[in-house]
C-alpha positions in Angstrom: 20.5 -39.4 0.2 23.8 -39.6 2.2 25.4 -43.0 2.4 28.0 -44.4 4.7 30.4 -47.4 4.5 29.5 -50.3 6.7 31.7 -52.7 8.6 31.1 -55.5 11.2 32.9 -58.3 12.9 35.9 -59.8 11.1 34.9 -63.2 12.4 32.7 -64.0 9.3 30.2 -66.8 9.2 31.1 -67.6 5.6 34.9 -67.9 6.3 37.1 -70.4 8.0 39.4 -68.0 9.8 38.4 -64.4 10.5 37.6 -62.9 7.1 40.0 -65.1 5.3 39.4 -68.6 3.8 36.0 -68.2 2.3 34.1 -71.5 2.3 31.9 -70.6 -0.7 34.1 -70.9 -3.7 33.5 -68.7 -6.7 33.9 -69.9 -10.3 36.6 -68.3 -12.5 35.2 -65.5 -14.7 38.4 -65.2 -16.7 39.9 -68.4 -18.3 43.3 -66.7 -18.6 44.1 -65.4 -15.1 41.3 -67.1 -13.2 39.8 -63.9 -11.8 36.6 -64.9 -9.9 33.0 -64.1 -10.8 32.3 -61.8 -7.8 28.6 -61.6 -8.7 28.1 -65.3 -8.6 26.1 -66.6 -5.6 26.9 -70.2 -4.7 23.9 -72.4 -4.0 23.6 -73.6 -1.3 25.4 -70.8 0.4 27.2 -72.3 3.4 27.9 -70.9 6.9 30.0 -72.2 9.7 27.5 -73.6 12.3 29.3 -72.4 15.4 29.5 -68.8 14.1 25.8 -68.6 13.4 24.9 -68.7 17.1 25.6 -65.0 17.6 22.5 -63.1 18.9 23.1 -60.3 16.3 20.7 -59.9 13.4 23.2 -58.4 10.9 26.6 -59.6 9.8 29.1 -58.9 7.0 29.6 -61.5 4.2 32.0 -61.8 1.3 32.0 -59.6 -1.8 30.0 -56.6 -0.4 27.1 -58.8 0.6 25.7 -59.3 4.1 23.7 -61.6 6.3 20.4 -61.0 8.1 18.0 -62.8 10.3 14.3 -63.1 9.3 13.0 -60.0 11.2 15.5 -57.7 9.5 14.8 -59.3 6.1 11.2 -58.3 6.6 12.2 -54.8 7.6 14.4 -54.4 4.5 11.9 -55.8 2.1 9.3 -53.3 3.5 11.6 -50.3 3.7 14.0 -50.9 0.8 12.0 -53.2 -1.6 14.0 -54.6 -4.5 17.3 -53.3 -3.3 18.5 -56.8 -2.2 18.0 -60.4 -3.3 17.8 -62.9 -0.4 19.0 -66.4 -0.3 18.5 -69.1 2.3 21.8 -70.3 3.8 22.8 -73.7 5.0 25.2 -75.1 7.6 28.5 -76.3 6.1 28.5 -80.1 5.9 24.7 -80.3 6.2 21.5 -79.8 4.2 19.9 -78.0 7.2 18.9 -74.4 6.8 20.4 -71.7 9.1 18.4 -68.8 10.6 20.3 -66.5 8.3 19.6 -65.1 4.8 22.3 -63.9 2.5 21.4 -60.4 1.3 22.9 -59.4 -2.1 22.5 -55.7 -2.9 21.1 -55.3 -6.4 22.5 -51.8 -6.8 26.3 -51.3 -7.4 28.5 -48.2 -7.6 32.0 -47.6 -9.0 33.9 -46.3 -6.1 37.5 -45.7 -7.5 39.9 -46.0 -10.3 43.0 -48.2 -10.2 46.4 -46.7 -11.2 47.3 -47.1 -14.8 50.7 -48.5 -13.7 49.1 -51.6 -12.2 49.6 -54.6 -14.5 46.3 -56.0 -15.9 45.2 -59.3 -17.4 45.3 -59.0 -21.2 42.1 -61.1 -21.5 39.7 -59.7 -18.9 41.5 -56.4 -18.3 41.2 -56.8 -14.5 44.3 -55.6 -12.5 46.3 -58.2 -10.7 46.0 -56.2 -7.5 44.1 -53.2 -6.4 45.0 -52.0 -2.9 42.6 -49.1 -1.8 45.3 -47.3 0.0 48.2 -47.2 -2.5 46.9 -48.5 -5.8 43.8 -46.3 -6.4 44.4 -43.2 -8.5 41.0 -41.6 -7.8 38.1 -42.0 -5.4 34.7 -41.6 -7.2 32.4 -42.6 -4.4 33.8 -41.8 -1.0 31.3 -41.4 1.8 33.6 -39.6 4.2 32.2 -36.4 5.7 35.7 -35.0 6.5 36.8 -35.4 2.9 40.1 -37.0 3.8 40.0 -39.1 0.7 40.4 -36.0 -1.4 37.0 -35.5 -3.0 34.8 -34.2 -0.1 31.4 -35.7 0.4 30.6 -37.9 -2.7 28.7 -40.6 -0.9 25.2 -39.8 -2.1 22.8 -42.2 -3.8 19.2 -42.7 -4.6 19.3 -46.1 -3.0 19.4 -47.1 0.7 21.5 -50.2 0.1 24.3 -50.7 -2.4 27.8 -52.2 -2.8 30.9 -51.4 -4.8 31.4 -52.9 -8.1 35.1 -51.8 -7.6 37.1 -54.4 -5.7 40.1 -54.1 -3.5 42.9 -56.5 -2.6 46.3 -56.6 -1.0 49.3 -55.3 -3.0 50.5 -58.9 -3.5 47.4 -59.8 -5.6 43.7 -60.5 -5.6 44.4 -64.2 -5.1 45.5 -63.4 -1.5 42.3 -61.7 -0.6 39.7 -59.7 -2.4 36.7 -57.7 -1.2 34.0 -55.2 -2.1 32.5 -52.5 0.1 28.9 -52.3 1.5 27.1 -49.0 1.8 23.8 -48.0 3.3 22.1 -44.7 3.9 22.5 -42.7 7.0 18.8 -42.9 7.6 18.6 -46.7 7.2 21.4 -47.2 9.6 19.6 -45.0 12.2 16.4 -47.0 11.6 18.3 -50.3 12.2 19.6 -48.9 15.4 16.0 -47.9 16.4 14.7 -51.4 15.9 17.7 -52.7 18.0 19.3 -54.6 15.1 23.0 -55.2 16.0 26.0 -56.2 14.0 26.6 -53.2 11.7 28.9 -50.2 12.4 29.8 -47.2 10.4 33.3 -47.6 9.0 34.8 -44.5 10.5 37.5 -43.7 13.0 35.6 -40.5 14.0 32.2 -39.7 15.4 29.3 -41.6 13.7 27.2 -39.7 11.3 24.0 -38.4 12.8 20.8 -38.2 10.8 19.6 -34.7 9.8 16.1 -33.4 10.2 14.7 -34.9 7.0 16.4 -38.2 7.6 15.0 -38.4 11.2 11.5 -37.7 9.9 11.9 -40.5 7.4 13.0 -42.9 10.2 9.9 -42.0 12.3 7.5 -42.5 9.4 9.1 -45.9 8.5 9.0 -47.0 12.1 5.2 -46.5 12.1 5.0 -48.4 8.9 7.0 -51.3 10.4 4.7 -51.4 13.4 1.6 -51.3 11.2 2.8 -54.4 9.3 3.2 -56.3 12.6 7.0 -56.5 12.5 8.5 -56.3 16.0 10.6 -53.3 16.9 12.9 -55.4 19.0 14.7 -58.8 18.4 13.0 -62.0 19.3 14.4 -63.2 22.6 14.6 -59.7 24.1 12.1 -57.4 25.9 10.4 -54.4 24.3 10.8 -51.1 26.2 7.1 -51.3 27.1 7.3 -54.8 28.6 10.5 -54.0 30.4 8.9 -50.9 32.0 5.9 -52.9 33.0 8.1 -55.6 34.6 10.2 -53.2 36.6 7.0 -51.5 37.9 5.5 -54.9 38.8 8.6 -55.9 40.7 8.5 -52.7 42.7 4.8 -53.3 43.5 5.7 -56.6 45.2 7.1 -55.6 48.6 7.9 -59.0 50.0 11.3 -60.7 49.5 11.7 -64.5 49.3 12.4 -66.3 52.6 15.4 -68.1 51.1 16.8 -66.4 48.0 17.4 -68.7 45.1 21.0 -69.5 44.0 20.4 -69.0 40.3 24.0 -69.5 39.3 24.3 -72.9 40.8 21.1 -74.0 39.1 22.3 -72.7 35.8 25.5 -74.6 36.2 23.5 -77.8 37.0 21.2 -77.3 34.0 24.1 -76.1 31.8 22.1 -73.2 30.4 21.3 -69.6 31.1 17.9 -68.9 32.5 15.9 -65.9 31.2 17.1 -62.7 32.8 13.6 -61.6 33.7 12.8 -64.9 35.3 16.1 -64.9 37.2 15.4 -61.4 38.5 11.9 -62.3 39.5 12.7 -65.6 41.3 15.6 -64.0 43.1 13.9 -60.8 44.3 10.3 -62.2 44.8 10.4 -66.0 44.7 7.8 -68.4 43.3 4.3 -67.0 43.4 0.8 -68.4 42.8 -1.8 -66.7 40.6 -5.6 -67.2 40.7 -8.1 -66.7 37.9 -5.5 -66.9 35.1 -6.8 -65.9 31.7 -10.1 -64.8 33.2 -10.9 -68.4 34.3 -11.7 -68.3 38.0 -11.2 -72.0 38.3 -7.6 -71.9 37.0 -4.7 -71.2 39.4 -1.0 -71.3 38.5 1.8 -72.0 40.9 5.4 -71.3 40.0 7.9 -73.9 41.1 11.0 -73.2 43.1 14.2 -73.2 41.1 15.1 -76.6 42.6 11.9 -78.0 41.2 12.5 -76.8 37.7 11.7 -79.8 35.5 14.4 -80.1 32.8 13.7 -83.7 32.0 10.0 -84.5 31.2 9.4 -81.9 28.5 12.7 -82.0 26.6 12.8 -82.2 22.9 12.3 -85.9 21.8 10.9 -87.0 25.1 7.2 -86.5 24.5 5.6 -89.0 22.1 3.4 -86.5 20.2 2.1 -86.6 16.7 2.3 -82.9 16.5 5.5 -81.8 14.7 5.4 -78.4 16.4 5.2 -79.9 19.8 8.1 -82.3 19.0 10.3 -79.2 18.2 9.8 -77.7 21.7 12.7 -78.2 24.1 10.9 -77.6 27.3 11.9 -76.5 30.8 8.9 -76.5 33.1 8.6 -73.7 35.6 4.9 -73.5 36.6 1.9 -75.8 37.0 -1.7 -75.0 36.5 -4.5 -76.4 38.7 -6.1 -78.2 35.8 -3.0 -80.3 35.2 -1.4 -78.2 32.4 2.0 -76.7 32.9 4.1 -73.9 31.5 7.6 -74.4 29.9 10.3 -72.2 28.6 11.4 -73.3 25.1 15.1 -73.4 25.5 16.6 -71.5 22.6 20.3 -70.8 23.1 21.5 -67.4 22.1 18.4 -65.6 23.4 18.2 -63.6 26.6 14.4 -64.3 26.9 12.8 -67.7 26.1 9.3 -68.0 24.6 6.8 -69.7 26.9 4.6 -72.6 25.8 1.7 -74.3 27.7 1.6 -78.1 27.7 -2.0 -79.3 27.4 -1.8 -82.7 29.2 -5.2 -83.9 27.8 -4.0 -83.5 24.3 -0.3 -84.2 24.8 0.9 -81.2 22.9 2.4 -77.7 23.3 0.6 -74.4 22.5 2.3 -71.0 22.2 1.5 -68.9 25.3 3.8 -65.9 25.5 6.9 -64.6 23.8 8.8 -64.1 27.1 8.5 -64.6 30.8 7.4 -61.0 31.2 4.5 -61.3 28.8 3.6 -64.6 30.5 3.5 -62.8 33.8 1.2 -60.2 32.3 -1.3 -63.0 31.4 -0.9 -64.5 34.9 -1.7 -61.3 36.7 -4.3 -60.1 34.1 -2.5 -56.9 33.1 -2.0 -56.4 29.4 -0.9 -52.8 29.7 
């Protein structure tokens, strides 16, 4: 299958500055020159906390490895089993786990030969530098459709994920910087785009490589398999195409406009957070509504609050004295009340466009999951699951 070289943001989570200054040190493989063991995986594998807040689900890491969030780890384990080993990562300076996994490709490929004129260590035989542009004598695996690297299309593999065993560096030496390349198949990159996983780009200055007929058929079959295993086809904190279509149609069906449109931006400044886009659109264009017979219970009515009545105090994390650990983890912003005394809260999760909704059961003093977004919450309120 055709493979392509992958790139991503240079602002790496496992580096201090851009892609320089790795924070996970590698042991020396050679006692003479100190050449590092590029296959070693430090444990725990550390990430810079502030850089982990990106909403992307894919990111580049050192030495031809990469980082994934849980949903994409599930996708890759299903679609490309055994082609990566996954390691839980931790915040630098803390024992707390991050939401990211380090993915280490198990398959490697020799991509090039270094010029014989480059000085090598007499003990480990590794060159002291290996610049891909000027110090390679031959490309052996070069996934460039235009053949500008001199060997035409040689980027084919039986695997969907692999990295180079060949390393590159600056001309001044590997101790300045050193890297390996990451490759994935054309079909897998297209599948990742189809499940709206962001963070990877084809390393090309030209037009991205499009999947052919067979590759497209593979993608469609694997998408069905992903759905059948209950894996979401869109990231958590975003709307599916189906839910977005329902929401737009529902907004159009509500003809009235609010008497006094809400000033969402001033409320967001006061609360110091971004409200879910779907909620902001609804409350601005329609205003707070009431719903009767919610969840097929004719005695239950729900009334949305105005934006000025949003409760950002009572249900915050650490405020409720609950014995339920899951309830203690919820950072609640109350936006609707039920006639039976329960209420509905967004779980504030920064970095997401859409917050999950939890219902607070006042009789039991705990939260229960209710919907994965404001839109799916609305579907339950109005009784439309289509």
